[in-house]
C-alpha positions, -999 to +999 in steps of 0.1 A: -086-649-463-092-685-450-068-710-461-084-742-478-077-775-462-059-787-494-033-758-488-031-763-452-022-797-460+006-786-483+018-763-457+020-791-431+036-817-457+063-788-464+069-787-425+074-824-422+097-826-452+119-797-434+121-819-403+130-851-422+155-834-445+174-817-415+175-850-396+187-869-427+213-841-433+226-843-398+229-882-398+247-881-432+267-850-426+258-832-457+238-801-465+197-800-466+186-798-499+152-781-508+133-805-529+107-798-556+074-803-540+049-796-569+044-780-602+013-762-591+024-728-580-001-725-553+006-757-538+042-753-541+040-717-524+022-731-494+044-760-492+075-736-491+059-715-466+054-746-445+093-755-451+103-719-442+080-716-412+105-739-392+124-721-368+159-730-356+148-737-320+120-761-333+149-779-352+173-779-325+145-793-300+137-820-326+171-830-336+186-827-300+158-838-278+135-857-298+106-833-293+076-839-316+072-804-337+041-785-334+013-782-361+010-745-372-019-731-388-009-716-421-032-686-422-020-675-389+017-679-397+012-660-430-004-633-414+022-631-388+048-627-418+030-600-436+026-581-404+064-583-398+070-571-434+047-541-430+020-556-455-017-554-450-034-586-448 
């Protein structure tokens, strides 16, 4: 099932928010807080998937080396997670 442009943007926004929050947390020495993204369930779900798609290696490369995070395709990422969980797409 294809992901709409709107939902892909929510996914990307979640990823960007994660990198920003982790950077801010490291600079301030506090914990990363998961912000509320939207009251729309679908939008929030895609945003949260984007937030959760950030891997530790990506964060370390971004925070330690200043590497620009890669953009991910939400549909491919979600399909990969479903396969790992044993669910059929």
